[in-house]
RODO-2510 file (C-alpha; in nm, 4 decimals, decimal comma):
residues 320
     n   res          X          Y          Z
     1     m     3,0751     0,3198    -0,9811
     2     q     2,7743     0,2274    -0,7668
     3     p     2,4406     0,4300    -0,8162
     4     v     2,2918     0,5968    -0,5413
     5     v     1,9397     0,5069    -0,6231
     6     s     1,8120     0,1326    -0,7531
     7     v     1,4850     0,1668    -0,8766
     8     i     1,2366    -0,1847    -0,9238
     9     i     0,9994    -0,1724    -1,1946
    10     p     0,7883    -0,5299    -1,2084
    11     t     0,6409    -0,5533    -1,5289
    12     y     0,4225    -0,8136    -1,7498
    13     n     0,2528    -0,7504    -2,0547
    14     r     0,2068    -0,3707    -2,0121
    15     s     0,4531    -0,2239    -2,2704
    16     n     0,2422     0,0561    -2,3648
    17     y     0,2383     0,1820    -2,0087
    18     l     0,5752     0,0500    -1,9156
    19     k     0,7450     0,3029    -2,1803
    20     r     0,5720     0,5748    -2,0196
    21     s     0,6785     0,4664    -1,6602
    22     i     1,0308     0,4184    -1,7361
    23     q     1,0590     0,7736    -1,9390
    24     s     0,9509     0,8771    -1,6425
    25     v     1,2207     0,7736    -1,4522
    26     l     1,4995     0,8646    -1,6917
    27     e     1,3497     1,2388    -1,6875
    28     q     1,4452     1,2275    -1,2916
    29     t     1,6440     1,5766    -1,2393
    30     f     1,8625     1,3372    -1,0025
    31     t     2,0291     1,0771    -1,2659
    32     d     2,2120     0,8730    -1,0476
    33     f     2,0528     0,5603    -1,0533
    34     e     1,9974     0,2288    -1,1908
    35     v     1,6820     0,1010    -1,3715
    36     i     1,6203    -0,2666    -1,2661
    37     v     1,3093    -0,4114    -1,4506
    38     i     1,1571    -0,7691    -1,3615
    39     n     1,0033    -0,9176    -1,6568
    40     n     0,7798    -1,1678    -1,5762
    41     f     0,7940    -1,3302    -1,9304
    42     s     0,5778    -1,0962    -2,1035
    43     t     0,4394    -1,1938    -2,4147
    44     d     0,3888    -0,8666    -2,6137
    45     n     0,6731    -0,5997    -2,7353
    46     t     0,8111    -0,5310    -2,3737
    47     l     1,1886    -0,6224    -2,4355
    48     e     1,1725    -0,4218    -2,7599
    49     i     1,0394    -0,1288    -2,5832
    50     i     1,3150    -0,1602    -2,3004
    51     a     1,6225    -0,1873    -2,5373
    52     s     1,4575     0,1106    -2,7582
    53     f     1,5688     0,3190    -2,4691
    54     a     1,9555     0,2473    -2,5052
    55     d     2,0278     0,3448    -2,1520
    56     t     2,2982     0,1494    -1,9645
    57     r     2,1286     0,2434    -1,6620
    58     i     1,8516     0,0031    -1,7386
    59     k     1,9095    -0,3619    -1,6496
    60     v     1,6452    -0,6231    -1,7221
    61     y     1,6031    -0,9909    -1,5667
    62     n     1,3267    -1,2563    -1,7038
    63     f     1,1751    -1,4036    -1,3962
    64     k     0,8725    -1,5833    -1,3207
    65     n     0,6773    -1,4623    -1,0066
    66     d     0,3527    -1,6679    -1,0361
    67     g     0,1367    -1,3817    -1,0310
    68     i     0,3182    -1,2644    -0,7117
    69     i     0,4411    -0,9246    -0,7579
    70     a     0,6260    -0,9356    -0,4209
    71     k     0,8814    -1,1925    -0,5945
    72     s     0,9458    -0,9349    -0,8710
    73     r     1,0349    -0,6572    -0,6138
    74     n     1,2383    -0,9010    -0,3875
    75     k     1,4268    -1,0187    -0,7153
    76     g     1,4802    -0,6967    -0,8162
    77     i     1,6300    -0,5887    -0,4737
    78     m     1,8653    -0,8810    -0,4712
    79     h     1,9822    -0,7610    -0,8004
    80     s     1,9897    -0,3899    -0,6783
    81     v     2,3231    -0,2137    -0,5397
    82     g     2,1695     0,1311    -0,4771
    83     k     2,2167     0,2920    -0,1211
    84     y     1,8324     0,3723    -0,1782
    85     i     1,5713     0,1660    -0,3024
    86     a     1,2487     0,3135    -0,4973
    87     f     0,9569     0,1122    -0,6183
    88     l     0,7541     0,1851    -0,9315
    89     d     0,4575    -0,0338    -1,0899
    90     d     0,4656    -0,0380    -1,4708
    91     d     0,1707     0,1552    -1,5085
    92     d     0,2565     0,4403    -1,2811
    93     l     0,4711     0,7706    -1,3209
    94     w     0,7155     0,9699    -1,1285
    95     c     0,7255     1,3478    -1,1227
    96     p     1,0730     1,4730    -1,2365
    97     d     1,1895     1,5943    -0,9308
    98     k     1,0859     1,2876    -0,6970
    99     l     1,4218     1,1323    -0,6561
   100     e     1,6179     1,4454    -0,5954
   101     l     1,3844     1,5747    -0,3290
   102     q     1,3848     1,2593    -0,1782
   103     v     1,7241     1,1806    -0,1726
   104     k     1,8197     1,5309    -0,0284
   105     v     1,6117     1,4623     0,2943
   106     l     1,7633     1,1058     0,3279
   107     n     2,0887     1,2438     0,2648
   108     e     2,0815     1,5196     0,5206
   109     n     1,8400     1,3163     0,7958
   110     s     2,0367     0,9593     0,8961
   111     d     1,7591     0,9124     1,1594
   112     k     1,5003     0,8748     0,9119
   113     h     1,5015     0,5796     0,6691
   114     i     1,1614     0,5717     0,4599
   115     i     1,0194     0,8824     0,3047
   116     y     0,6954     0,8552     0,0923
   117     s     0,4352     1,1123    -0,0259
   118     n     0,1097     1,2131    -0,1671
   119     a     0,0440     1,1088    -0,5405
   120     i    -0,2329     1,2162    -0,7975
   121     i    -0,4676     0,9690    -0,9550
   122     v    -0,4930     0,9359    -1,3049
   123     d    -0,6932     0,7256    -1,5673
   124     e    -0,5899     0,5095    -1,8696
   125     h    -0,5622     0,8610    -2,0592
   126     d    -0,3437     1,0090    -1,7989
   127     a    -0,6415     1,2261    -1,7034
   128     r    -0,5706     1,3757    -1,3546
   129     k    -0,8650     1,3159    -1,0948
   130     v    -0,8132     1,3276    -0,7039
   131     l    -0,5210     1,3179    -0,4715
   132     l    -0,4606     0,9609    -0,3740
   133     l    -0,4175     1,0522    -0,0112
   134     r    -0,6449     1,2621     0,2046
   135     p    -0,4747     1,6306     0,3282
   136     e    -0,4537     1,5654     0,6871
   137     q    -0,1968     1,5695     0,9263
   138     p     0,1000     1,3412     0,7771
   139     k     0,2130     1,0404     0,9814
   140     v     0,6094     1,0727     1,0609
   141     g     0,8193     0,8998     1,2773
   142     q     0,7162     0,5674     1,4675
   143     v     0,3870     0,4886     1,2861
   144     f     0,2915     0,1578     1,3348
   145     s    -0,0035     0,2802     1,5478
   146     d    -0,1189     0,4770     1,2465
   147     l    -0,0797     0,1977     1,0105
   148     v    -0,2796    -0,0224     1,1771
   149     y    -0,5961     0,1881     1,0946
   150     e    -0,4881     0,2254     0,7135
   151     n    -0,2127     0,2072     0,4611
   152     f    -0,1333     0,5480     0,3893
   153     v     0,2099     0,4799     0,2647
   154     p     0,1866     0,4574    -0,1348
   155     i     0,4622     0,2349    -0,2883
   156     l     0,5149     0,4479    -0,5666
   157     t     0,6445     0,7398    -0,3558
   158     v     0,8484     0,5653    -0,1422
   159     l     1,2282     0,5657    -0,1221
   160     i     1,3914     0,3694     0,1617
   161     r     1,7268     0,3012     0,2912
   162     r     1,8986    -0,0274     0,2125
   163     e     1,9345    -0,0806     0,5603
   164     v     1,5366    -0,1361     0,6038
   165     y     1,5836    -0,4314     0,3537
   166     e     1,8911    -0,5769     0,5242
   167     t     1,7460    -0,5797     0,8913
   168     i     1,3498    -0,6757     0,8147
   169     g     1,3947    -0,8683     0,5051
   170     p     1,2040    -0,8961     0,1891
   171     f     0,8545    -0,8381     0,0912
   172     s     0,6167    -1,1346     0,2145
   173     e     0,5614    -1,3899    -0,0957
   174     d     0,2526    -1,5460     0,0611
   175     a    -0,0121    -1,5885    -0,2053
   176     d    -0,2839    -1,4895     0,0702
   177     l    -0,1335    -1,1276     0,0917
   178     r    -0,1267    -1,0699    -0,2820
   179     g    -0,2170    -0,7280    -0,3228
   180     s    -0,1227    -0,6179     0,0276
   181     e     0,2218    -0,7080     0,0589
   182     d     0,3407    -0,3553     0,0585
   183     y     0,1118    -0,2956     0,3597
   184     e     0,2741    -0,5822     0,5442
   185     y     0,6028    -0,4435     0,4760
   186     w     0,5323    -0,0701     0,6270
   187     l     0,3986    -0,2500     0,9108
   188     r     0,6900    -0,4653     0,9805
   189     a     0,9000    -0,1641     0,8911
   190     s     0,7054     0,0847     1,1070
   191     l     0,8149    -0,1169     1,4294
   192     v     1,1661    -0,0687     1,3610
   193     f     1,2237     0,2613     1,1447
   194     n     1,1178     0,6477     1,1360
   195     f     0,8820     0,7248     0,8327
   196     e     0,8985     1,0590     0,6779
   197     y     0,6692     1,2477     0,4822
   198     m     0,7079     1,4905     0,1845
   199     n     0,4211     1,7058     0,1507
   200     k     0,4107     1,6908    -0,2213
   201     e     0,2642     1,5140    -0,5314
   202     l     0,5703     1,3308    -0,6491
   203     a     0,3973     1,0558    -0,8570
   204     l     0,0980     0,9732    -1,0749
   205     y    -0,1006     0,6305    -0,9449
   206     r    -0,3038     0,4738    -1,2643
   207     v    -0,6501     0,3600    -1,1834
   208     h    -0,7672     0,0860    -1,4427
   209     g    -0,9784    -0,2178    -1,5064
   210     g    -0,6490    -0,3950    -1,4855
   211     s    -0,5798    -0,2801    -1,1241
   212     i    -0,5611    -0,5948    -0,8459
   213     s    -0,6890    -0,3643    -0,5654
   214     g    -1,0370    -0,2026    -0,5232
   215     a    -1,2426     0,0138    -0,2976
   216     i    -1,4197    -0,3034    -0,1379
   217     n    -1,0801    -0,5247    -0,1670
   218     r    -0,8344    -0,3149    -0,0319
   219     p    -0,9651    -0,2934     0,3473
   220     l    -1,0303    -0,7048     0,2933
   221     l    -0,6463    -0,7378     0,2377
   222     w    -0,5679    -0,5015     0,5002
   223     q    -0,7700    -0,7154     0,7227
   224     k    -0,5724    -0,9900     0,5964
   225     v    -0,2306    -0,8634     0,7576
   226     l    -0,3858    -0,7245     1,0514
   227     r    -0,4963    -1,1044     1,1371
   228     r    -0,0821    -1,2244     1,1071
   229     f     0,0056    -0,9292     1,3108
   230     l    -0,2619    -1,0281     1,5800
   231     v    -0,1012    -1,3510     1,6450
   232     n     0,2683    -1,2096     1,6378
   233     s     0,4222    -1,2451     1,9526
   234     e     0,6772    -0,9889     1,8959
   235     v     0,3916    -0,7203     1,8627
   236     l     0,1777    -0,8200     2,1424
   237     p     0,0640    -0,6980     2,3897
   238     k     0,1652    -0,3770     2,3105
   239     y    -0,0605    -0,3006     1,9991
   240     k    -0,3269    -0,5977     2,0528
   241     n    -0,6061    -0,3704     2,1277
   242     e    -0,5514    -0,1309     1,8377
   243     i    -0,5246    -0,4321     1,5987
   244     i    -0,8469    -0,5891     1,7293
   245     n    -1,0320    -0,2641     1,6727
   246     s    -0,8988    -0,2188     1,3037
   247     i    -1,0119    -0,5479     1,2119
   248     e    -1,3421    -0,5347     1,3320
   249     r    -1,3904    -0,1529     1,2303
   250     i    -1,3144    -0,3015     0,8650
   251     n    -1,5835    -0,5557     0,9080
   252     s    -1,8338    -0,2607     1,0237
   253     d    -1,7383    -0,0380     0,6997
   254     v    -1,7579    -0,3285     0,4327
   255     s    -2,0868    -0,4038     0,5718
   256     v    -2,1692    -0,0011     0,5252
   257     y    -2,0244    -0,0197     0,2024
   258     y    -2,2370    -0,3302     0,0643
   259     w    -2,5267    -0,1953     0,1836
   260     s    -2,4954     0,1220     0,0164
   261     i    -2,4792    -0,0441    -0,3187
   262     s    -2,7899    -0,2520    -0,2174
   263     e    -2,5900    -0,5805    -0,1725
   264     k    -2,7694    -0,6726     0,1066
   265     k    -2,6918    -1,0188     0,1634
   266     e    -2,3142    -0,9302     0,1805
   267     a    -2,3978    -0,6216     0,3874
   268     k    -2,5494    -0,8585     0,6831
   269     d    -2,2682    -1,1253     0,6437
   270     y    -2,0227    -0,8302     0,7487
   271     a    -2,2541    -0,7090     1,0238
   272     k    -2,2555    -1,0637     1,1614
   273     k    -1,8735    -1,1167     1,1276
   274     y    -1,8684    -0,7691     1,2998
   275     v    -2,0694    -0,8916     1,6011
   276     v    -1,9164    -1,2331     1,6113
   277     f    -1,5494    -1,0931     1,6245
   278     n    -1,6404    -0,8634     1,8983
   279     m    -1,7883    -1,1620     2,1187
   280     k    -1,4586    -1,3471     2,0913
   281     h    -1,2580    -1,0724     2,2356
   282     y    -1,5154    -0,9228     2,4966
   283     k    -1,5970    -0,6268     2,3092
   284     l    -1,9379    -0,5500     2,4424
   285     i    -2,0040    -0,1780     2,3281
   286     n    -1,8829    -0,2586     2,0003
   287     m    -2,1031    -0,6052     1,9803
   288     a    -2,3794    -0,4043     2,0822
   289     a    -2,3353    -0,1285     1,7857
   290     g    -2,2841    -0,4373     1,5463
   291     m    -2,5951    -0,5751     1,6516
   292     s    -2,7840    -0,2747     1,6002
   293     l    -2,6135    -0,2317     1,2618
   294     f    -2,7057    -0,5779     1,1852
   295     v    -3,0663    -0,5061     1,2743
   296     l    -3,0827    -0,1716     1,1110
   297     i    -2,9477    -0,3010     0,7368
   298     h    -3,1972    -0,5920     0,7899
   299     f    -3,5037    -0,3341     0,7920
   300     q    -3,3177    -0,1077     0,5605
   301     y    -3,3037     0,1669     0,7768
   302     s    -3,0686     0,3864     0,5962
   303     k    -3,0254     0,6861     0,8210
   304     f    -2,9963     0,5070     1,1358
   305     a    -2,7196     0,2321     0,9522
   306     k    -2,5041     0,5294     0,8966
   307     l    -2,5408     0,7017     1,2263
   308     v    -2,4253     0,3501     1,3933
   309     n    -2,1413     0,3446     1,1240
   310     f    -2,0125     0,6893     1,2599
   311     a    -2,0400     0,5927     1,6265
   312     a    -1,8678     0,3080     1,5017
   313     k    -1,5756     0,5330     1,3416
   314     i    -1,5079     0,7388     1,6391
   315     r    -1,4093     0,4402     1,8490
   316     r    -1,0481     0,4926     1,7985
   317     p    -1,0250     0,8192     1,9489
   318     l    -1,2527     0,7515     2,2367
   319     g    -1,0223     0,4099     2,2967
   320     l    -1,3382     0,1688     2,3056
***
């Protein structure tokens, strides 16, 4: 019988974490699923760990992904047959009622296509830290304009209809987008489908030394994705200004971040990018703010630099 949910788990040499991840799926209160593990030819005891579960719902495929997790996710989707598709990395965990709650929402609401939730950040030892998403008004429905400013859809919390994949295609396997392919996917999906948010922490997101993205890398990866959308004729001109604002805001935020950790050269470099980008797009107010930011950082006027950054952050609601 065809399972309702297909769970895609890419893995490589993380058998210690993978065992816990798979167990968190098998402990779901909703049991009509298949688990598809895409193994990037691990050299540890990954295959033995998977075999130890002796559960026919688990299927494993060996596949070389060239260091691009998107390839493994796409391979997993190709082998899947479920009505709904979920994603779990090999070091993350699900809460027991994750699938039950989300399947119920999608079953009862045909107009909702992608559902996500909050998650709890944990360390290598499962110690709980903070919420992954800031507690604020959730973004639902047509969320492209919101996604332009940040990726607030944690892939480990998502459940999507197969229709989404059949309509917009696979995750991008572009090596330049490594670590942000999920963001690019949500942006594409949000142009067509409705998002729904479940106000509950349904997963545990692990942060450790082996994680791909970080505090400074993440927004820079988002920026790469947004630059791609800036030249996408299907998106422009409707969202052009929003995309431009977000790209240059990232330069501003990264500049101040580097300044805050005393990396003055990098801070000035990104302040320059902030100015140049706005010059190219004739954003005079933002260009002036960027020049002020550069000067203030150069002379290490901390309080004023923070003020300029605060002014930059309120540009969005002001429409500048």
